[in-house]
DOSELO-949933 format. One record per residue: x, y, z of N, C-alpha, C, O in turn; residue number from 1. Coordinates in steps of 0.2 Angstrom, whole numbers, plus 5000, padded with zeros to 4 digits. Example, Ala and Ser with C-alpha at 12.3 -4.5 7.8 and 13.67 -1.06 7.14 Angstrom:
<sites>
[[5066; 4972; 5039]; [5062; 4978; 5039]; [5066; 4984; 5039]; [5071; 4983; 5042]; 1]
[[5064; 4989; 5035]; [5068; 4995; 5036]; [5064; 5000; 5039]; [5067; 5006; 5040]; 2]
</sites>
This chain:
<sites>
[[5572; 5464; 5473]; [5570; 5463; 5466]; [5563; 5465; 5466]; [5560; 5466; 5460]; 1]
[[5559; 5465; 5471]; [5552; 5466; 5471]; [5549; 5463; 5477]; [5552; 5462; 5482]; 2]
[[5542; 5462; 5476]; [5538; 5459; 5481]; [5540; 5452; 5482]; [5541; 5449; 5477]; 3]
[[5539; 5449; 5488]; [5540; 5442; 5489]; [5534; 5438; 5485]; [5529; 5441; 5483]; 4]
[[5535; 5432; 5485]; [5530; 5427; 5482]; [5523; 5428; 5485]; [5518; 5427; 5482]; 5]
[[5523; 5429; 5492]; [5516; 5430; 5495]; [5512; 5435; 5493]; [5506; 5435; 5494]; 6]
[[5515; 5440; 5490]; [5512; 5446; 5488]; [5506; 5445; 5483]; [5501; 5449; 5482]; 7]
[[5507; 5439; 5480]; [5502; 5438; 5475]; [5495; 5435; 5478]; [5490; 5434; 5475]; 8]
[[5496; 5434; 5485]; [5490; 5431; 5488]; [5486; 5437; 5491]; [5488; 5441; 5494]; 9]
[[5479; 5436; 5491]; [5475; 5441; 5493]; [5470; 5438; 5498]; [5467; 5433; 5497]; 10]
[[5470; 5441; 5504]; [5466; 5439; 5510]; [5460; 5444; 5511]; [5461; 5450; 5511]; 11]
[[5454; 5441; 5512]; [5448; 5445; 5514]; [5448; 5444; 5522]; [5446; 5438; 5524]; 12]
[[5449; 5449; 5526]; [5448; 5449; 5533]; [5442; 5452; 5535]; [5440; 5457; 5533]; 13]
[[5438; 5448; 5539]; [5431; 5450; 5541]; [5431; 5450; 5549]; [5432; 5445; 5552]; 14]
[[5430; 5456; 5552]; [5429; 5457; 5559]; [5426; 5463; 5561]; [5427; 5468; 5558]; 15]
[[5421; 5463; 5565]; [5417; 5469; 5567]; [5421; 5473; 5572]; [5419; 5479; 5573]; 16]
[[5426; 5471; 5575]; [5430; 5475; 5580]; [5435; 5478; 5576]; [5440; 5475; 5573]; 17]
[[5435; 5485; 5576]; [5440; 5489; 5573]; [5448; 5487; 5575]; [5452; 5486; 5571]; 18]
[[5449; 5486; 5581]; [5455; 5485; 5584]; [5458; 5478; 5581]; [5463; 5477; 5579]; 19]
[[5453; 5473; 5582]; [5455; 5466; 5579]; [5456; 5466; 5572]; [5461; 5463; 5569]; 20]
[[5452; 5470; 5568]; [5453; 5470; 5561]; [5459; 5474; 5559]; [5463; 5471; 5554]; 21]
[[5461; 5479; 5562]; [5467; 5482; 5561]; [5473; 5478; 5563]; [5478; 5478; 5559]; 22]
[[5473; 5474; 5568]; [5478; 5470; 5570]; [5479; 5464; 5565]; [5485; 5463; 5563]; 23]
[[5474; 5461; 5563]; [5475; 5456; 5558]; [5477; 5458; 5551]; [5481; 5455; 5548]; 24]
[[5475; 5464; 5549]; [5477; 5468; 5543]; [5484; 5469; 5543]; [5488; 5468; 5539]; 25]
[[5487; 5472; 5549]; [5494; 5473; 5550]; [5498; 5467; 5549]; [5503; 5467; 5546]; 26]
[[5496; 5462; 5553]; [5500; 5455; 5553]; [5500; 5452; 5546]; [5505; 5450; 5543]; 27]
[[5494; 5453; 5542]; [5494; 5450; 5535]; [5499; 5454; 5531]; [5502; 5451; 5526]; 28]
[[5498; 5461; 5531]; [5502; 5465; 5527]; [5510; 5464; 5529]; [5514; 5465; 5524]; 29]
[[5511; 5463; 5535]; [5518; 5462; 5537]; [5521; 5456; 5534]; [5527; 5455; 5532]; 30]
[[5516; 5451; 5533]; [5518; 5445; 5529]; [5518; 5445; 5522]; [5518; 5440; 5518]; 31]
[[5517; 5451; 5519]; [5517; 5453; 5512]; [5510; 5450; 5508]; [5511; 5449; 5502]; 32]
[[5505; 5450; 5512]; [5499; 5448; 5509]; [5495; 5454; 5507]; [5495; 5459; 5510]; 33]
[[5491; 5454; 5501]; [5487; 5460; 5500]; [5480; 5458; 5504]; [5478; 5453; 5505]; 34]
[[5478; 5464; 5507]; [5472; 5463; 5512]; [5466; 5468; 5510]; [5467; 5473; 5508]; 35]
[[5460; 5465; 5510]; [5454; 5469; 5510]; [5451; 5467; 5517]; [5450; 5461; 5518]; 36]
[[5449; 5472; 5521]; [5446; 5471; 5527]; [5439; 5474; 5527]; [5438; 5480; 5525]; 37]
[[5434; 5470; 5529]; [5427; 5473; 5530]; [5425; 5471; 5537]; [5428; 5467; 5541]; 38]
[[5419; 5474; 5539]; [5417; 5474; 5546]; [5411; 5469; 5547]; [5408; 5469; 5553]; 39]
[[5409; 5466; 5542]; [5403; 5461; 5543]; [5403; 5456; 5538]; [5406; 5456; 5532]; 40]
[[5400; 5450; 5540]; [5399; 5445; 5535]; [5395; 5447; 5529]; [5397; 5444; 5523]; 41]
[[5390; 5451; 5529]; [5386; 5453; 5524]; [5391; 5457; 5519]; [5390; 5457; 5513]; 42]
[[5395; 5461; 5522]; [5400; 5465; 5517]; [5405; 5461; 5514]; [5407; 5462; 5508]; 43]
[[5407; 5455; 5517]; [5411; 5451; 5514]; [5408; 5447; 5508]; [5411; 5446; 5503]; 44]
[[5401; 5445; 5509]; [5398; 5442; 5504]; [5397; 5447; 5498]; [5397; 5445; 5492]; 45]
[[5395; 5453; 5500]; [5394; 5458; 5494]; [5401; 5459; 5490]; [5401; 5459; 5484]; 46]
[[5407; 5459; 5494]; [5413; 5460; 5491]; [5414; 5454; 5486]; [5417; 5454; 5481]; 47]
[[5412; 5448; 5488]; [5413; 5442; 5485]; [5408; 5441; 5479]; [5409; 5436; 5475]; 48]
[[5403; 5445; 5479]; [5398; 5445; 5473]; [5392; 5441; 5475]; [5388; 5439; 5471]; 49]
[[5391; 5439; 5481]; [5385; 5436; 5483]; [5381; 5440; 5488]; [5383; 5444; 5491]; 50]
[[5374; 5439; 5487]; [5370; 5443; 5491]; [5368; 5439; 5497]; [5368; 5433; 5497]; 51]
[[5367; 5443; 5503]; [5365; 5439; 5509]; [5358; 5440; 5510]; [5355; 5445; 5511]; 52]
[[5354; 5435; 5508]; [5347; 5435; 5509]; [5345; 5430; 5514]; [5344; 5424; 5513]; 53]
[[5343; 5433; 5520]; [5341; 5429; 5526]; [5334; 5426; 5524]; [5332; 5421; 5527]; 54]
[[5330; 5429; 5520]; [5323; 5427; 5518]; [5323; 5422; 5513]; [5318; 5419; 5510]; 55]
[[5329; 5420; 5510]; [5330; 5415; 5505]; [5328; 5408; 5508]; [5330; 5406; 5513]; 56]
[[5323; 5405; 5504]; [5320; 5399; 5506]; [5325; 5393; 5505]; [5326; 5389; 5510]; 57]
[[5328; 5392; 5500]; [5333; 5387; 5498]; [5340; 5389; 5499]; [5343; 5392; 5495]; 58]
[[5343; 5388; 5505]; [5349; 5390; 5507]; [5355; 5387; 5503]; [5361; 5389; 5503]; 59]
[[5353; 5381; 5499]; [5358; 5377; 5495]; [5360; 5381; 5489]; [5365; 5380; 5486]; 60]
[[5355; 5386; 5487]; [5357; 5390; 5481]; [5358; 5397; 5483]; [5354; 5401; 5484]; 61]
[[5365; 5399; 5483]; [5367; 5405; 5484]; [5364; 5410; 5478]; [5365; 5408; 5473]; 62]
[[5362; 5416; 5480]; [5359; 5420; 5475]; [5365; 5425; 5472]; [5368; 5428; 5476]; 63]
[[5366; 5424; 5466]; [5371; 5429; 5463]; [5368; 5435; 5461]; [5362; 5435; 5459]; 64]
[[5371; 5441; 5462]; [5368; 5447; 5461]; [5367; 5448; 5453]; [5371; 5445; 5449]; 65]
[[5362; 5451; 5451]; [5360; 5451; 5444]; [5366; 5455; 5440]; [5368; 5453; 5435]; 66]
[[5369; 5460; 5443]; [5374; 5463; 5440]; [5381; 5461; 5443]; [5385; 5465; 5446]; 67]
[[5382; 5455; 5443]; [5387; 5452; 5447]; [5394; 5453; 5444]; [5396; 5450; 5439]; 68]
[[5397; 5459; 5446]; [5404; 5460; 5443]; [5409; 5458; 5449]; [5410; 5461; 5454]; 69]
[[5411; 5452; 5448]; [5415; 5449; 5453]; [5421; 5453; 5454]; [5423; 5457; 5450]; 70]
[[5423; 5453; 5460]; [5429; 5458; 5462]; [5435; 5457; 5458]; [5436; 5452; 5455]; 71]
[[5438; 5463; 5457]; [5443; 5463; 5452]; [5449; 5459; 5454]; [5453; 5456; 5450]; 72]
[[5450; 5459; 5461]; [5456; 5455; 5464]; [5453; 5448; 5466]; [5448; 5448; 5470]; 73]
[[5457; 5443; 5464]; [5455; 5436; 5467]; [5456; 5436; 5474]; [5462; 5438; 5476]; 74]
[[5452; 5433; 5478]; [5453; 5431; 5485]; [5455; 5424; 5486]; [5452; 5419; 5483]; 75]
[[5461; 5424; 5489]; [5464; 5417; 5490]; [5463; 5414; 5497]; [5463; 5408; 5498]; 76]
[[5460; 5418; 5502]; [5459; 5416; 5508]; [5454; 5421; 5512]; [5455; 5427; 5511]; 77]
[[5450; 5418; 5516]; [5445; 5422; 5520]; [5447; 5421; 5527]; [5447; 5415; 5529]; 78]
[[5448; 5426; 5531]; [5449; 5425; 5538]; [5444; 5429; 5542]; [5443; 5435; 5540]; 79]
[[5440; 5426; 5546]; [5434; 5429; 5549]; [5433; 5428; 5556]; [5435; 5422; 5559]; 80]
[[5431; 5433; 5560]; [5429; 5432; 5567]; [5423; 5428; 5567]; [5419; 5428; 5563]; 81]
[[5422; 5424; 5573]; [5417; 5420; 5574]; [5411; 5424; 5576]; [5405; 5424; 5573]; 82]
[[5412; 5428; 5582]; [5406; 5432; 5585]; [5406; 5439; 5582]; [5410; 5443; 5583]; 83]
[[5401; 5440; 5577]; [5399; 5446; 5575]; [5391; 5447; 5575]; [5388; 5442; 5574]; 84]
[[5389; 5453; 5575]; [5382; 5454; 5575]; [5379; 5453; 5568]; [5383; 5454; 5563]; 85]
[[5373; 5451; 5568]; [5370; 5449; 5561]; [5372; 5442; 5559]; [5370; 5437; 5562]; 86]
[[5377; 5442; 5555]; [5380; 5435; 5552]; [5386; 5434; 5556]; [5391; 5437; 5556]; 87]
[[5386; 5428; 5559]; [5392; 5426; 5562]; [5397; 5423; 5557]; [5396; 5422; 5551]; 88]
[[5403; 5422; 5560]; [5408; 5419; 5555]; [5407; 5412; 5553]; [5408; 5410; 5547]; 89]
[[5403; 5408; 5557]; [5401; 5402; 5556]; [5396; 5402; 5550]; [5396; 5398; 5545]; 90]
[[5391; 5407; 5550]; [5386; 5408; 5545]; [5389; 5410; 5538]; [5388; 5407; 5533]; 91]
[[5395; 5414; 5539]; [5398; 5416; 5533]; [5402; 5410; 5530]; [5402; 5409; 5524]; 92]
[[5405; 5406; 5534]; [5408; 5400; 5532]; [5403; 5395; 5528]; [5405; 5393; 5523]; 93]
[[5397; 5394; 5531]; [5393; 5390; 5528]; [5390; 5393; 5521]; [5390; 5389; 5516]; 94]
[[5389; 5399; 5520]; [5387; 5402; 5514]; [5392; 5401; 5509]; [5391; 5400; 5503]; 95]
[[5399; 5402; 5511]; [5404; 5401; 5506]; [5405; 5394; 5504]; [5406; 5393; 5498]; 96]
[[5404; 5390; 5508]; [5405; 5382; 5507]; [5399; 5380; 5503]; [5400; 5375; 5499]; 97]
[[5393; 5383; 5503]; [5387; 5381; 5499]; [5387; 5384; 5492]; [5384; 5382; 5488]; 98]
[[5392; 5389; 5491]; [5392; 5392; 5484]; [5397; 5388; 5480]; [5402; 5387; 5482]; 99]
[[5394; 5386; 5474]; [5398; 5382; 5469]; [5404; 5387; 5467]; [5409; 5384; 5464]; 100]
[[5403; 5393; 5467]; [5408; 5398; 5464]; [5414; 5399; 5469]; [5420; 5399; 5468]; 101]
[[5412; 5399; 5476]; [5417; 5401; 5481]; [5419; 5395; 5485]; [5424; 5396; 5489]; 102]
[[5416; 5389; 5485]; [5418; 5384; 5490]; [5425; 5382; 5490]; [5427; 5379; 5496]; 103]
[[5429; 5383; 5485]; [5436; 5381; 5486]; [5441; 5387; 5489]; [5447; 5385; 5490]; 104]
[[5438; 5392; 5491]; [5442; 5397; 5494]; [5443; 5395; 5502]; [5438; 5394; 5505]; 105]
[[5449; 5394; 5504]; [5450; 5392; 5511]; [5447; 5398; 5516]; [5448; 5404; 5515]; 106]
[[5444; 5395; 5521]; [5441; 5400; 5526]; [5444; 5398; 5533]; [5445; 5392; 5535]; 107]
[[5447; 5403; 5537]; [5449; 5402; 5543]; [5445; 5406; 5548]; [5443; 5412; 5547]; 108]
[[5443; 5403; 5554]; [5439; 5406; 5559]; [5444; 5408; 5564]; [5448; 5405; 5566]; 109]
[[5442; 5414; 5568]; [5446; 5416; 5574]; [5441; 5418; 5579]; [5435; 5421; 5577]; 110]
[[5443; 5417; 5585]; [5438; 5419; 5591]; [5442; 5420; 5597]; [5447; 5417; 5598]; 111]
[[5440; 5424; 5601]; [5443; 5425; 5608]; [5440; 5420; 5613]; [5443; 5419; 5618]; 112]
[[5435; 5416; 5611]; [5433; 5411; 5615]; [5435; 5404; 5613]; [5434; 5402; 5608]; 113]
[[5438; 5400; 5618]; [5441; 5393; 5617]; [5435; 5388; 5618]; [5436; 5385; 5624]; 114]
[[5430; 5387; 5614]; [5425; 5382; 5615]; [5426; 5377; 5610]; [5425; 5377; 5604]; 115]
[[5428; 5371; 5613]; [5429; 5365; 5608]; [5424; 5363; 5604]; [5425; 5361; 5598]; 116]
[[5417; 5364; 5606]; [5412; 5362; 5602]; [5411; 5367; 5596]; [5410; 5365; 5590]; 117]
[[5412; 5373; 5597]; [5412; 5378; 5592]; [5418; 5377; 5587]; [5417; 5377; 5581]; 118]
[[5424; 5376; 5589]; [5430; 5374; 5585]; [5428; 5368; 5581]; [5429; 5368; 5575]; 119]
[[5426; 5363; 5584]; [5424; 5357; 5580]; [5419; 5358; 5575]; [5420; 5355; 5569]; 120]
[[5414; 5362; 5576]; [5408; 5363; 5572]; [5411; 5367; 5566]; [5409; 5365; 5560]; 121]
[[5415; 5372; 5567]; [5418; 5376; 5561]; [5422; 5371; 5557]; [5422; 5372; 5551]; 122]
[[5427; 5367; 5560]; [5431; 5363; 5556]; [5427; 5358; 5552]; [5429; 5356; 5546]; 123]
[[5422; 5355; 5555]; [5418; 5350; 5552]; [5414; 5353; 5546]; [5413; 5350; 5541]; 124]
[[5413; 5360; 5546]; [5409; 5363; 5541]; [5414; 5365; 5535]; [5412; 5368; 5530]; 125]
[[5420; 5364; 5536]; [5425; 5366; 5531]; [5430; 5371; 5532]; [5434; 5373; 5528]; 126]
[[5430; 5374; 5538]; [5436; 5379; 5540]; [5442; 5375; 5540]; [5443; 5370; 5542]; 127]
[[5447; 5379; 5537]; [5454; 5376; 5537]; [5458; 5376; 5544]; [5461; 5372; 5545]; 128]
[[5456; 5382; 5547]; [5460; 5383; 5554]; [5455; 5386; 5558]; [5450; 5389; 5556]; 129]
[[5456; 5386; 5565]; [5453; 5390; 5570]; [5458; 5393; 5574]; [5461; 5390; 5578]; 130]
[[5459; 5400; 5574]; [5464; 5403; 5578]; [5460; 5407; 5584]; [5455; 5409; 5584]; 131]
[[5464; 5406; 5590]; [5462; 5410; 5596]; [5465; 5417; 5595]; [5470; 5418; 5593]; 132]
[[5461; 5422; 5597]; [5463; 5429; 5597]; [5466; 5430; 5604]; [5465; 5427; 5609]; 133]
[[5471; 5435; 5604]; [5473; 5439; 5598]; [5477; 5435; 5593]; [5482; 5431; 5595]; 134]
[[5476; 5435; 5587]; [5480; 5432; 5581]; [5487; 5434; 5582]; [5488; 5440; 5583]; 135]
[[5492; 5430; 5581]; [5499; 5431; 5581]; [5502; 5430; 5574]; [5499; 5426; 5570]; 136]
[[5508; 5432; 5574]; [5512; 5431; 5567]; [5513; 5424; 5566]; [5513; 5422; 5560]; 137]
[[5514; 5420; 5571]; [5515; 5413; 5570]; [5508; 5409; 5568]; [5509; 5404; 5564]; 138]
[[5502; 5412; 5569]; [5496; 5410; 5566]; [5496; 5412; 5559]; [5494; 5407; 5555]; 139]
[[5498; 5418; 5557]; [5498; 5420; 5550]; [5502; 5416; 5546]; [5501; 5414; 5540]; 140]
[[5508; 5414; 5549]; [5512; 5409; 5545]; [5509; 5403; 5543]; [5512; 5399; 5539]; 141]
[[5504; 5401; 5546]; [5501; 5394; 5545]; [5496; 5395; 5539]; [5493; 5390; 5537]; 142]
[[5495; 5401; 5536]; [5490; 5402; 5531]; [5492; 5400; 5524]; [5488; 5398; 5520]; 143]
[[5499; 5401; 5523]; [5501; 5400; 5516]; [5500; 5393; 5513]; [5498; 5393; 5507]; 144]
[[5501; 5388; 5517]; [5499; 5381; 5514]; [5492; 5380; 5512]; [5490; 5377; 5507]; 145]
[[5487; 5384; 5515]; [5480; 5383; 5514]; [5479; 5387; 5507]; [5475; 5385; 5503]; 146]
[[5482; 5393; 5506]; [5482; 5397; 5500]; [5485; 5393; 5494]; [5482; 5393; 5489]; 147]
[[5490; 5390; 5495]; [5493; 5386; 5490]; [5489; 5380; 5488]; [5488; 5379; 5482]; 148]
[[5486; 5377; 5493]; [5481; 5371; 5491]; [5475; 5374; 5488]; [5473; 5371; 5483]; 149]
[[5472; 5380; 5490]; [5467; 5383; 5487]; [5468; 5385; 5479]; [5464; 5384; 5475]; 150]
[[5474; 5387; 5478]; [5476; 5389; 5472]; [5477; 5383; 5467]; [5475; 5383; 5461]; 151]
[[5480; 5378; 5470]; [5481; 5372; 5466]; [5474; 5369; 5464]; [5473; 5367; 5458]; 152]
[[5469; 5369; 5469]; [5462; 5367; 5467]; [5459; 5371; 5461]; [5456; 5369; 5457]; 153]
[[5460; 5378; 5462]; [5458; 5382; 5457]; [5461; 5381; 5450]; [5458; 5381; 5445]; 154]
[[5468; 5380; 5450]; [5471; 5379; 5444]; [5469; 5373; 5441]; [5468; 5372; 5435]; 155]
[[5468; 5367; 5445]; [5465; 5361; 5442]; [5458; 5362; 5439]; [5457; 5359; 5434]; 156]
[[5454; 5366; 5443]; [5447; 5367; 5440]; [5448; 5371; 5434]; [5444; 5370; 5429]; 157]
[[5452; 5376; 5433]; [5453; 5380; 5427]; [5455; 5375; 5421]; [5453; 5376; 5415]; 158]
[[5460; 5370; 5423]; [5462; 5366; 5418]; [5457; 5361; 5415]; [5456; 5360; 5409]; 159]
[[5453; 5359; 5420]; [5447; 5355; 5418]; [5442; 5359; 5414]; [5439; 5356; 5409]; 160]
[[5441; 5365; 5416]; [5436; 5369; 5412]; [5439; 5370; 5405]; [5435; 5370; 5400]; 161]
[[5445; 5371; 5404]; [5448; 5372; 5398]; [5448; 5366; 5393]; [5446; 5367; 5387]; 162]
[[5449; 5360; 5396]; [5448; 5354; 5393]; [5441; 5353; 5390]; [5440; 5351; 5384]; 163]
[[5436; 5355; 5394]; [5429; 5354; 5392]; [5428; 5359; 5386]; [5424; 5357; 5382]; 164]
[[5430; 5365; 5387]; [5429; 5370; 5382]; [5432; 5368; 5375]; [5429; 5368; 5370]; 165]
[[5438; 5365; 5376]; [5442; 5363; 5370]; [5438; 5357; 5366]; [5437; 5357; 5360]; 166]
[[5435; 5353; 5370]; [5431; 5347; 5368]; [5425; 5349; 5365]; [5423; 5346; 5359]; 167]
[[5422; 5354; 5367]; [5415; 5357; 5365]; [5416; 5361; 5359]; [5412; 5362; 5354]; 168]
[[5422; 5364; 5358]; [5423; 5369; 5352]; [5426; 5365; 5346]; [5426; 5368; 5341]; 169]
[[5429; 5359; 5347]; [5432; 5356; 5342]; [5428; 5349; 5341]; [5429; 5345; 5344]; 170]
[[5424; 5349; 5335]; [5420; 5343; 5334]; [5424; 5337; 5333]; [5429; 5338; 5330]; 171]
[[5421; 5332; 5335]; [5424; 5325; 5333]; [5424; 5324; 5326]; [5418; 5325; 5323]; 172]
[[5429; 5322; 5323]; [5429; 5321; 5316]; [5433; 5314; 5315]; [5438; 5313; 5318]; 173]
[[5430; 5310; 5311]; [5433; 5304; 5309]; [5435; 5304; 5302]; [5433; 5307; 5298]; 174]
[[5441; 5300; 5301]; [5444; 5300; 5295]; [5444; 5292; 5293]; [5446; 5288; 5296]; 175]
[[5442; 5291; 5287]; [5441; 5285; 5284]; [5445; 5285; 5278]; [5445; 5289; 5274]; 176]
[[5449; 5279; 5277]; [5453; 5279; 5270]; [5449; 5274; 5266]; [5448; 5268; 5267]; 177]
[[5448; 5276; 5260]; [5445; 5272; 5254]; [5450; 5272; 5249]; [5451; 5277; 5245]; 178]
[[5453; 5267; 5247]; [5458; 5266; 5242]; [5463; 5272; 5242]; [5464; 5276; 5237]; 179]
[[5467; 5273; 5248]; [5472; 5278; 5248]; [5469; 5285; 5248]; [5473; 5290; 5247]; 180]
[[5462; 5286; 5248]; [5459; 5293; 5248]; [5456; 5294; 5255]; [5453; 5290; 5258]; 181]
[[5458; 5300; 5258]; [5456; 5301; 5265]; [5449; 5305; 5264]; [5449; 5310; 5261]; 182]
[[5444; 5303; 5268]; [5438; 5306; 5268]; [5436; 5308; 5275]; [5437; 5304; 5280]; 183]
[[5434; 5314; 5276]; [5433; 5317; 5283]; [5425; 5317; 5283]; [5422; 5320; 5279]; 184]
[[5423; 5314; 5289]; [5415; 5314; 5290]; [5414; 5318; 5296]; [5408; 5318; 5298]; 185]
</sites>
Protein backbone atom coordinates (compact mmCIF):
# COMPACT_ATOMS: atom_id res chain seq x y z
CA UNK A 1 0.00 0.00 0.00
CA UNK A 2 2.92 2.37 0.38
CA UNK A 3 5.72 3.07 2.74
CA UNK A 4 5.74 1.69 6.24
CA UNK A 5 5.01 3.83 9.29
CA UNK A 6 8.74 4.29 9.96
CA UNK A 7 9.11 6.22 6.70
CA UNK A 8 7.71 9.26 8.43
CA UNK A 9 10.77 9.33 10.71
CA UNK A 10 13.78 11.37 9.66
CA UNK A 11 17.23 10.63 11.09
CA UNK A 12 20.24 12.95 10.93
CA UNK A 13 23.36 10.75 10.81
CA UNK A 14 26.69 12.40 11.70
CA UNK A 15 30.03 10.64 11.15
CA UNK A 16 33.36 11.83 9.72
CA UNK A 17 34.16 8.36 8.37
CA UNK A 18 32.71 7.82 4.89
CA UNK A 19 32.51 4.05 5.42
CA UNK A 20 30.74 4.31 8.79
CA UNK A 21 28.44 7.04 7.48
CA UNK A 22 27.45 4.91 4.47
CA UNK A 23 26.89 1.87 6.72
CA UNK A 24 24.60 3.69 9.14
CA UNK A 25 22.79 5.36 6.23
CA UNK A 26 22.17 1.98 4.56
CA UNK A 27 20.97 0.39 7.83
CA UNK A 28 18.58 3.27 8.47
CA UNK A 29 17.22 3.24 4.93
CA UNK A 30 16.79 -0.56 5.13
CA UNK A 31 14.58 0.13 8.14
CA UNK A 32 12.56 2.63 6.05
CA UNK A 33 13.84 5.77 7.76
CA UNK A 34 14.50 8.93 5.81
CA UNK A 35 18.18 9.83 6.29
CA UNK A 36 20.29 12.94 5.98
CA UNK A 37 24.00 12.21 6.45
CA UNK A 38 26.65 14.83 7.22
CA UNK A 39 30.35 14.49 8.00
CA UNK A 40 30.75 16.83 11.00
CA UNK A 41 29.07 18.21 14.08
CA UNK A 42 29.22 21.75 12.70
CA UNK A 43 27.42 20.64 9.50
CA UNK A 44 24.79 18.95 11.67
CA UNK A 45 24.24 22.18 13.61
CA UNK A 46 24.06 24.10 10.36
CA UNK A 47 21.45 21.66 9.02
CA UNK A 48 19.48 22.05 12.26
CA UNK A 49 19.60 25.83 12.00
CA UNK A 50 22.17 26.50 14.74
CA UNK A 51 25.53 28.16 14.33
CA UNK A 52 28.63 26.57 15.85
CA UNK A 53 30.37 29.43 17.61
CA UNK A 54 33.36 28.22 19.57
CA UNK A 55 34.07 31.79 20.60
CA UNK A 56 30.61 32.16 22.09
CA UNK A 57 30.99 33.28 25.70
CA UNK A 58 27.67 32.05 27.05
CA UNK A 59 27.28 28.43 25.96
CA UNK A 60 23.81 28.28 27.55
CA UNK A 61 22.43 30.47 24.78
CA UNK A 62 22.67 28.79 21.40
CA UNK A 63 22.85 31.37 18.66
CA UNK A 64 20.22 31.06 16.00
CA UNK A 65 21.25 32.16 12.56
CA UNK A 66 19.73 35.49 11.58
CA UNK A 67 18.20 34.00 8.45
CA UNK A 68 17.20 30.86 10.30
CA UNK A 69 15.25 28.88 7.74
CA UNK A 70 14.70 25.71 9.73
CA UNK A 71 15.23 22.64 7.59
CA UNK A 72 12.20 21.68 5.55
CA UNK A 73 12.18 18.15 6.94
CA UNK A 74 11.64 17.58 10.63
CA UNK A 75 14.44 15.62 12.33
CA UNK A 76 13.15 12.92 14.69
CA UNK A 77 16.51 11.56 15.86
CA UNK A 78 20.21 12.35 15.60
CA UNK A 79 22.78 9.56 15.57
CA UNK A 80 26.36 10.74 15.84
CA UNK A 81 29.87 9.35 16.07
CA UNK A 82 31.66 10.22 19.30
CA UNK A 83 35.18 10.72 17.90
CA UNK A 84 35.25 13.36 15.18
CA UNK A 85 37.74 16.12 14.48
CA UNK A 86 36.68 19.58 15.59
CA UNK A 87 33.41 18.96 17.38
CA UNK A 88 32.99 15.54 19.01
CA UNK A 89 29.67 13.76 19.20
CA UNK A 90 29.63 14.63 22.91
CA UNK A 91 30.00 18.34 22.06
CA UNK A 92 27.19 18.05 19.52
CA UNK A 93 24.99 16.32 22.11
CA UNK A 94 25.58 19.12 24.62
CA UNK A 95 24.79 21.86 22.08
CA UNK A 96 21.56 20.12 21.10
CA UNK A 97 20.47 19.60 24.71
CA UNK A 98 21.31 23.25 25.54
CA UNK A 99 19.08 24.50 22.73
CA UNK A 100 15.51 25.20 23.80
CA UNK A 101 14.42 24.52 20.20
CA UNK A 102 16.22 21.19 19.71
CA UNK A 103 16.52 19.71 23.21
CA UNK A 104 13.67 17.23 22.72
CA UNK A 105 15.28 15.58 19.67
CA UNK A 106 16.61 12.19 20.81
CA UNK A 107 20.38 11.78 20.35
CA UNK A 108 22.22 8.47 20.02
CA UNK A 109 26.02 8.30 20.26
CA UNK A 110 28.10 5.60 18.56
CA UNK A 111 31.76 4.77 19.02
CA UNK A 112 34.24 2.03 18.25
CA UNK A 113 35.76 2.44 21.72
CA UNK A 114 34.05 0.74 24.65
CA UNK A 115 34.94 3.19 27.45
CA UNK A 116 32.47 3.02 30.35
CA UNK A 117 33.29 6.55 31.57
CA UNK A 118 32.61 7.97 28.09
CA UNK A 119 29.39 5.99 27.78
CA UNK A 120 28.16 7.12 31.21
CA UNK A 121 29.07 10.76 30.53
CA UNK A 122 27.07 10.74 27.28
CA UNK A 123 24.06 9.09 28.89
CA UNK A 124 24.19 11.54 31.81
CA UNK A 125 24.19 14.47 29.37
CA UNK A 126 21.01 13.20 27.73
CA UNK A 127 21.96 10.64 25.06
CA UNK A 128 19.22 8.05 24.61
CA UNK A 129 21.58 5.22 23.65
CA UNK A 130 25.26 4.50 23.14
CA UNK A 131 26.03 2.01 20.36
CA UNK A 132 29.33 0.29 19.74
CA UNK A 133 30.54 0.26 16.15
CA UNK A 134 30.00 -1.28 13.81
CA UNK A 135 26.34 -0.45 14.22
CA UNK A 136 24.08 -3.38 13.38
CA UNK A 137 20.48 -3.76 12.34
CA UNK A 138 19.60 -4.90 15.87
CA UNK A 139 20.88 -1.52 17.12
CA UNK A 140 18.81 0.38 14.56
CA UNK A 141 15.73 -1.53 15.73
CA UNK A 142 16.20 0.10 19.17
CA UNK A 143 15.72 3.61 17.72
CA UNK A 144 11.98 3.62 17.04
CA UNK A 145 10.84 3.88 20.70
CA UNK A 146 13.07 6.94 21.15
CA UNK A 147 11.59 8.60 18.06
CA UNK A 148 8.07 7.82 19.23
CA UNK A 149 8.86 9.31 22.64
CA UNK A 150 10.40 12.38 20.99
CA UNK A 151 7.36 12.80 18.76
CA UNK A 152 5.00 12.45 21.74
CA UNK A 153 6.95 15.16 23.59
CA UNK A 154 6.81 17.37 20.49
CA UNK A 155 3.07 16.74 20.05
CA UNK A 156 2.46 17.65 23.70
CA UNK A 157 4.56 20.78 23.27
CA UNK A 158 2.53 21.75 20.20
CA UNK A 159 -0.74 21.14 22.10
CA UNK A 160 0.49 23.33 24.96
CA UNK A 161 1.55 26.08 22.51
CA UNK A 162 -1.84 25.90 20.81
CA UNK A 163 -3.63 26.25 24.16
CA UNK A 164 -1.54 29.29 25.06
CA UNK A 165 -2.24 30.85 21.64
CA UNK A 166 -5.96 30.23 22.02
CA UNK A 167 -5.97 31.80 25.47
CA UNK A 168 -4.10 34.88 24.30
CA UNK A 169 -6.23 35.30 21.19
CA UNK A 170 -9.62 35.01 22.88
CA UNK A 171 -9.98 37.67 25.57
CA UNK A 172 -11.73 36.74 28.76
CA UNK A 173 -15.26 38.02 28.76
CA UNK A 174 -17.61 37.95 31.67
CA UNK A 175 -21.35 37.88 31.40
CA UNK A 176 -23.55 39.31 34.02
CA UNK A 177 -27.34 39.08 34.11
CA UNK A 178 -29.31 42.10 35.19
CA UNK A 179 -33.04 41.48 35.29
CA UNK A 180 -32.89 38.80 32.55
CA UNK A 181 -30.67 41.04 30.42
CA UNK A 182 -27.22 39.71 29.49
CA UNK A 183 -24.42 42.25 29.62
CA UNK A 184 -20.98 41.44 28.25
CA UNK A 185 -18.04 43.23 29.78
